[in-house]
C-alpha positions in Angstrom: 32.9 -23.6 -26.9 30.8 -26.4 -25.3 28.7 -25.9 -22.2 30.8 -28.5 -20.4 33.9 -26.3 -20.6 32.3 -22.9 -20.6 34.3 -20.7 -18.2 32.3 -19.7 -15.2 35.1 -18.5 -13.0 33.5 -15.2 -12.1 29.7 -14.7 -11.8 29.0 -11.1 -10.8 25.7 -9.9 -9.3 24.4 -6.8 -11.0 21.4 -4.9 -9.4 18.7 -4.7 -11.9 17.8 -1.3 -10.6 21.2 0.1 -11.5 21.2 0.8 -15.3 24.6 2.4 -15.2 26.2 -0.7 -13.5 24.6 -3.0 -16.2 26.0 -0.8 -18.9 29.5 -1.0 -17.3 29.1 -4.8 -17.1 29.3 -5.0 -20.9 33.0 -4.3 -20.6 33.9 -6.1 -17.4 36.0 -9.3 -17.6 33.5 -11.4 -15.8 32.5 -14.8 -17.3 28.9 -14.3 -16.2 26.4 -11.8 -14.8 23.4 -12.3 -12.5 21.0 -9.5 -13.4 19.3 -9.4 -10.1 15.6 -8.6 -9.4 15.7 -10.0 -5.9 17.9 -9.1 -2.9 19.8 -6.3 -4.6 16.6 -4.4 -5.4 14.5 -2.4 -3.0 10.7 -3.1 -3.0 9.9 0.3 -4.5 12.3 -0.3 -7.3 11.2 -3.8 -8.4 9.1 -2.7 -11.3 11.7 -0.3 -12.8 14.4 -2.9 -12.2 12.4 -5.4 -14.2 12.0 -3.0 -17.1 15.7 -2.2 -17.1 16.8 -5.8 -17.1 14.5 -6.6 -20.0 15.8 -3.6 -21.8 19.4 -4.6 -21.2 18.7 -8.1 -22.5 17.0 -6.8 -25.6 19.9 -4.3 -26.3 22.5 -7.0 -25.9 26.2 -6.2 -26.3 27.4 -8.5 -23.5 29.6 -10.6 -25.8 30.0 -14.2 -24.6 29.2 -13.3 -21.0 26.6 -15.7 -19.5 23.5 -13.8 -18.5 21.4 -15.1 -15.7 18.3 -13.3 -14.4 17.5 -13.9 -10.7 13.8 -13.4 -10.3 12.0 -12.8 -7.0 11.1 -15.8 -4.7 7.9 -17.7 -4.9 5.2 -16.3 -2.6 6.4 -12.7 -3.1 4.2 -10.2 -4.8 6.7 -9.8 -7.6 7.8 -13.2 -8.8 4.9 -13.9 -11.2 5.2 -10.4 -12.7 8.9 -11.2 -13.2 8.1 -14.3 -15.2 5.3 -12.7 -17.1 7.5 -9.8 -18.1 10.2 -12.1 -19.4 7.7 -14.1 -21.4 5.9 -11.0 -22.8 9.2 -9.5 -23.9 10.3 -12.8 -25.4 13.9 -12.3 -24.1 16.1 -15.3 -23.7 18.7 -15.0 -21.0 21.2 -17.9 -20.6 19.3 -19.0 -17.4 16.7 -18.0 -15.0 17.7 -18.2 -11.3 15.1 -19.1 -8.7 15.9 -18.1 -5.1 14.7 -19.8 -1.9 14.1 -23.3 -3.4 13.4 -25.6 -0.5 12.4 -28.9 -2.0 11.9 -30.8 -5.3 8.2 -29.8 -5.2 9.2 -26.2 -4.8 11.4 -26.4 -7.9 8.6 -28.1 -9.9 6.2 -25.3 -9.0 8.7 -22.7 -10.1 9.2 -24.4 -13.5 5.5 -24.9 -14.0 5.0 -21.2 -13.3 7.7 -20.4 -15.8 5.9 -22.5 -18.4 2.5 -21.1 -17.6 3.8 -17.6 -18.0 4.8 -18.5 -21.6 8.6 -18.2 -21.2 10.6 -20.0 -23.8 11.0 -23.6 -22.7 14.6 -23.8 -23.8 15.8 -21.4 -21.1 17.7 -23.4 -18.5 16.9 -23.0 -14.8 19.3 -22.4 -12.0 18.6 -22.4 -8.3 20.0 -20.7 -5.2 20.9 -23.2 -2.5 20.5 -20.9 0.5 18.2 -22.5 3.1 18.8 -25.4 5.5 15.9 -27.4 3.9 17.4 -27.0 0.5 20.8 -28.2 1.6 19.3 -31.3 3.4 17.4 -32.2 0.2 19.9 -30.9 -2.4 20.4 -34.3 -4.3 16.6 -34.7 -4.6 16.3 -31.2 -5.9 19.2 -31.5 -8.2 17.7 -34.5 -9.9 14.1 -33.3 -9.9 13.8 -31.8 -13.4 15.9 -32.0 -16.6 15.7 -28.2 -17.1 17.7 -27.6 -13.9 21.2 -26.7 -15.0 22.9 -24.9 -12.2 23.2 -24.3 -8.4 24.5 -21.1 -6.8 25.4 -21.2 -3.1 23.7 -18.5 -1.0 26.0 -18.6 2.0 24.8 -15.3 3.4 21.2 -16.6 3.7 22.5 -19.9 5.1 24.5 -18.0 7.7 21.4 -16.1 8.8 19.2 -19.2 9.0 21.8 -21.5 10.7 23.7 -19.0 12.8 26.9 -20.3 11.2 29.6 -17.6 11.4 31.6 -16.4 8.5 35.2 -17.5 9.4 38.3 -17.5 7.1 38.2 -21.3 6.8 34.4 -21.4 6.3 34.4 -24.4 8.5 30.7 -24.1 9.3 29.7 -24.2 5.6 31.9 -27.1 4.5 29.2 -29.7 4.7 26.8 -27.6 2.7 29.4 -26.7 0.1 30.4 -30.4 -0.3 26.8 -31.6 -0.6 26.0 -29.1 -3.3 29.1 -30.0 -5.3 28.4 -33.7 -5.1 24.7 -33.2 -6.1 25.8 -31.0 -9.0 28.4 -33.4 -10.3 26.0 -36.4 -9.9 23.5 -34.6 -12.1 25.8 -32.8 -14.6 25.0 -29.3 -13.2 27.0 -26.1 -12.9 27.8 -25.2 -9.3 28.9 -21.8 -8.2 30.4 -20.9 -4.8 28.9 -18.2 -2.6 30.0 -14.6 -2.2 32.9 -13.1 -0.2 31.4 -10.2 1.7 34.4 -8.2 2.8 35.5 -6.0 -0.1 38.6 -4.8 1.7 39.8 -8.4 2.4 41.8 -9.2 -0.7 43.8 -12.0 0.9 40.6 -13.6 2.3 39.0 -13.4 -1.1 41.9 -15.1 -2.8 41.9 -17.8 -0.2 38.2 -18.4 -0.5 38.5 -18.6 -4.3 41.2 -21.2 -4.1 39.3 -23.1 -1.5 36.2 -23.1 -3.7 38.2 -24.5 -6.6 39.7 -27.2 -4.3 36.2 -28.1 -3.2 35.2 -28.6 -6.9 33.2 -25.5 -7.7 33.2 -24.1 -11.3 33.5 -20.5 -10.1 32.6 -17.9 -7.5 29.7 -15.5 -7.3 30.8 -11.9 -6.7 29.4 -8.7 -5.3 31.8 -6.2 -6.8 33.8 -5.8 -10.0 37.1 -5.5 -8.0 36.6 -9.2 -7.1 36.7 -10.5 -10.7 40.4 -10.8 -11.1 40.9 -13.0 -8.0 38.1 -15.4 -9.1 39.4 -15.5 -12.7 42.9 -16.3 -11.5 41.9 -19.0 -9.0 39.5 -20.9 -11.2 41.7 -21.0 -14.3 44.4 -23.6 -14.9 47.9 -22.0 -14.5 51.0 -22.6 -16.6 52.1 -25.6 -14.4 48.7 -27.3 -14.7 48.7 -26.8 -18.5 52.2 -28.2 -18.8 51.3 -31.2 -16.7 48.1 -31.8 -18.7 50.0 -31.9 -22.0 52.6 -34.2 -20.4 50.0 -36.6 -19.3 48.3 -36.7 -22.7 51.5 -37.1 -24.6 52.8 -39.8 -22.3 49.6 -41.8 -22.5 49.4 -41.5 -26.2 53.0 -42.7 -26.5 52.3 -45.6 -24.2 49.2 -46.6 -26.2 51.1 -46.4 -29.5 53.8 -48.8 -28.0 51.1 -51.2 -26.8 51.7 -50.4 -23.1 48.8 -50.3 -20.8 50.4 -48.5 -18.0 52.3 -45.2 -18.0 54.0 -43.3 -15.1 54.5 -39.6 -15.3 56.7 -37.9 -12.7 56.4 -40.9 -10.5 52.5 -41.1 -10.7 50.4 -43.7 -12.4 48.4 -42.2 -15.3 45.1 -43.9 -16.2 42.3 -43.0 -18.7 40.5 -40.8 -16.1 43.6 -38.7 -15.7 43.8 -38.2 -19.4 40.2 -37.2 -19.5 40.7 -34.6 -16.9 43.9 -33.3 -18.6 41.9 -32.9 -21.9 39.2 -30.9 -20.0 41.9 -28.7 -18.5 43.3 -27.8 -21.9 39.8 -27.3 -23.3 38.9 -24.9 -20.4 42.1 -23.0 -21.0 41.2 -22.6 -24.7 37.7 -21.5 -23.8 39.0 -18.9 -21.4 41.4 -17.6 -24.1 38.5 -17.3 -26.6 36.4 -15.5 -24.0 39.3 -13.1 -23.4 39.5 -12.3 -27.1 35.8 -11.6 -27.3 35.9 -9.3 -24.3 
């Protein structure tokens, strides 16, 4: 499995203070887990949450699930302790997620602090895109440092800061969602959609997942295990897409073998870019199948 086609359909937030939940996460069909030391942890539980997350990372047993640790924000009393603890323990999550990144300079300070703490320099960095300043500078941030590997939308914080309302069509967030996807794709980054807050709204969740995929996201961040199935379904190629991908590849290969430069499949012109995307679709399906076998 290459990183380019690693399944990231479902990225589930797990409170670092809840050891029982993290234990259960080892058997959940989520593609990735955000072990959270920030918003999901009360101030009085920060130290114990940090210890539990490090213990969980050391213990392992998460299979191929991607493990991302969200540390506390710069300027808080906990963030340097988070980095120091990760460095001292010599644990290597798949990424470290920095919240409240507002500018390229803010990102560089975070990475410098990571290095100064002694964390392994091969650990990729992800950021939360969750402030108006971040959204307005997202391309500059996304291209600011080669260690940056992913962007996670923080639509709840955006709603608070912008007064945008959570509506079924997410109209007020569309510009921010688009900008983050474009910045991610321009820089080869992972990009994960924001959470759906209503746990009783299954139809709304399914619609938001499909919208996120249509907008170009790799997957969706989740707040509860019951949301995993909807995200896994929406962000995976279905049978019709797989059949179409195979048809495109076969037709293009046949045309090439016959010395034909142009091929039409089901009335649509097929070019090299369509073949490339078809191959990625099949590779993603294979990676999802392999992940399912591991889980």
